[in-house]
N, C-alpha and C positions, 0 to 999 in steps of 0.2 A: 496564590497562586501562579500569579506570570512572575514571579522572580524565580523560582521554588524550578519551574520546567521550560520547558523546550514544548511545541509542539511534533506529535509520532510523526507525523507527515516529513515533516521537511526538515527532522532526522535523518530518516532514509532516504530524502530527493539527498538530502548535502551528503549521505555515505554516500550515496551512490557516486556522484557527480564526482566525488575530493576520489572514490576508486578507479575511477574512467582515467580523470586526467593523470593520476598515479605513474596508469601504466606505462605512456608509451609505445613502445614496440611491443612490450609482454602481450600477453590476452589472459584472461579471465577463468578457469580453466574450471573452477569449482564455485558453488557459492559464499558469501559472507554470509558466514556466520555472528550474530550480534547477538548481546545478552544486555538488557537491559532493565536498569530499575527504573521504572514509573509507578507515577500517583495518577488511578482513575478515579473518576469521579464520573455521579452521575448528571444530566443535564435536562434540559427542559422535555416532553417528547420522547422520553424513554433515549436518548444519546447517551453516547459517551464521549466522556474527552481525558484520550490519554498521553500525558505529559511527561516526557521524559526527562527524569531529575536534571538540575547539571550541576557542575561539578561545583561542591563545594556546599551544596545548599545541604541549611537545616531541618529533616524530614524525621519526623516518628517512624521509630523501624513497623509501626502498625498498620502506616500508610502506604508503605511503599510493597510493589509488586513487580516483581521479575518477569521478564517478559522474554521469551526467544525467538529471535525469525532467521531464516536463512531468506537475501536476499542474491541471486544470481538473474544474469540471460536468459532471455527466452530462447528454447530448441527455433529450430523454422519448424520441425513438426506442429509444436503445440501454439506458434502462430495460423500456420497455415486453415490446423483446427479451429482455432478463431474464427477468423474469419470464416471458414464454410459455416457454423452457426452462424454467424451476423448472414448473410448470402439467405441464410432459409429461412433466419428470418421473417427476411424484407418480405422476400414471397410466399408464405404465410400472410404477414402484414398484407399487403396487397391485396391477395386472393381475396383474405375479411373483408376488406375495403367492399370489394368488389361485387360482391354476395351483397355487402348492404346498400352502396349507394348504385349498382352497375357499371359498367364497363364502360365511362362515356370518360 
């Protein structure tokens, strides 16, 4: 299967990087909509391996899965909310540590 597809993570990173590089003085105003043909297979431990089908690869129709993904820049509010959740989790974690091991 290695000649048939490429890992989805690498495909998305490459798409994002090329889109950003191609913008020049322009900015991305809306998400990039991707519709991909992929092969999904199971791995040991219950994980899934998603491969984007390479151009020209011969794959039976029953093996293909269509995946729709929207990618775009995070807005500032989402980034601030994520930072706040991380800070809150760290406070909770430190309080739990102090409760178990004391304030040393």
